[in-house]
C-alpha positions as CSV (number, residue, x, y, z in Angstrom):
1,M,-15.7,-33.0,9.8
2,T,-17.6,-32.9,6.2
3,N,-20.5,-32.2,7.9
4,E,-18.9,-28.5,8.7
5,K,-17.4,-27.8,5.5
6,M,-21.0,-29.2,4.3
7,K,-22.7,-26.4,6.6
8,V,-19.7,-23.3,6.5
9,W,-20.9,-24.2,2.8
10,A,-24.6,-23.6,3.2
11,Y,-23.9,-20.3,5.0
12,F,-21.8,-19.4,1.8
13,K,-24.4,-19.8,-0.3
14,H,-27.0,-18.2,2.2
15,N,-25.1,-14.5,2.3
16,A,-24.1,-14.9,-2.0
17,G,-27.6,-15.5,-2.3
18,D,-28.5,-12.7,-0.1
19,F,-25.7,-10.7,-1.4
20,S,-26.5,-10.5,-5.3
21,R,-30.4,-9.8,-4.6
22,H,-29.3,-6.9,-2.5
23,W,-26.0,-5.3,-3.7
24,G,-27.7,-2.0,-5.0
25,A,-29.5,-1.6,-1.9
26,Y,-25.3,-2.3,0.5
27,I,-23.8,0.0,-2.7
28,M,-26.3,2.6,-2.4
29,L,-25.5,2.4,2.1
30,I,-22.2,2.6,1.3
31,S,-22.0,5.4,-0.8
32,V,-25.3,7.6,0.7
33,T,-22.8,6.8,3.9
34,N,-19.4,8.5,2.6
35,L,-21.1,11.4,1.1
36,F,-22.5,11.9,4.6
37,I,-19.6,11.7,6.8
38,G,-17.2,12.9,3.8
39,L,-19.9,16.8,3.3
40,A,-21.6,16.8,6.6
41,V,-20.1,15.1,9.6
42,I,-15.8,16.1,8.9
43,P,-17.0,19.5,7.5
44,F,-18.9,20.6,10.8
45,F,-15.9,18.9,13.6
46,N,-13.4,21.0,11.7
47,F,-15.8,23.6,11.2
48,A,-16.5,23.7,15.3
49,A,-12.1,22.9,15.7
50,Q,-11.5,25.7,14.7
51,Q,-14.2,27.7,15.6
52,T,-12.6,27.3,19.3
53,L,-9.3,26.6,18.4
54,R,-10.2,31.2,17.1
55,I,-11.9,31.5,20.5
56,G,-9.2,30.1,22.2
57,H,-6.6,32.5,19.4
58,V,-4.8,29.7,19.5
59,P,-2.9,29.8,15.9
60,Y,-2.3,26.6,15.4
61,I,-1.3,23.2,17.1
62,T,1.7,21.3,16.9
63,L,3.5,19.0,19.3
64,T,6.0,22.0,20.1
65,N,3.5,24.7,20.8
66,L,1.0,21.6,22.3
67,G,2.8,21.9,26.0
68,Q,2.3,26.2,25.9
69,I,-1.1,25.5,24.8
70,L,-1.8,23.2,27.8
71,T,-0.2,25.5,30.4
72,H,-1.0,28.7,29.4
73,D,-4.6,28.4,27.4
74,P,-5.8,24.5,28.8
75,G,-9.7,24.8,27.8
76,S,-8.6,25.9,24.5
77,L,-8.6,22.0,24.1
78,Q,-10.2,21.1,26.9
79,F,-14.2,22.1,26.7
80,S,-13.7,21.2,22.4
81,P,-16.2,19.2,21.7
82,C,-14.6,17.6,18.9
83,W,-11.0,17.8,20.0
84,G,-10.5,13.7,19.3
85,C,-12.2,13.8,16.1
86,Y,-10.0,16.7,14.8
87,Y,-6.8,15.5,16.4
88,C,-7.9,11.9,14.2
89,Y,-8.2,13.6,10.8
90,S,-5.6,16.4,11.0
91,F,-2.6,15.1,13.0
92,T,-2.7,11.4,12.2
93,G,-2.9,10.9,9.0
94,S,-6.3,8.8,8.3
95,S,-8.1,11.8,6.6
96,P,-10.3,10.2,4.5
97,S,-9.2,12.1,1.6
């Protein structure tokens, strides 16, 4: 039992030391990744989804008119390469902003 605690403590000390030596790189990695996703990836998927819906003549999507869209113009949703990302950020309330 004591040997296990020592291994865990040594592992923790090793990782804490590693983090304290490289904390700037970790913060920079997280910051740059968040900026890239927020300023490039999300706007791209929003634009692509808007254009797909515009081409399909779909003014908006709700659960009320989703059945009508699927029956009258299914190509607007089925062939959208970014529908999953657009749905995730637009309708589930899990937007990063």
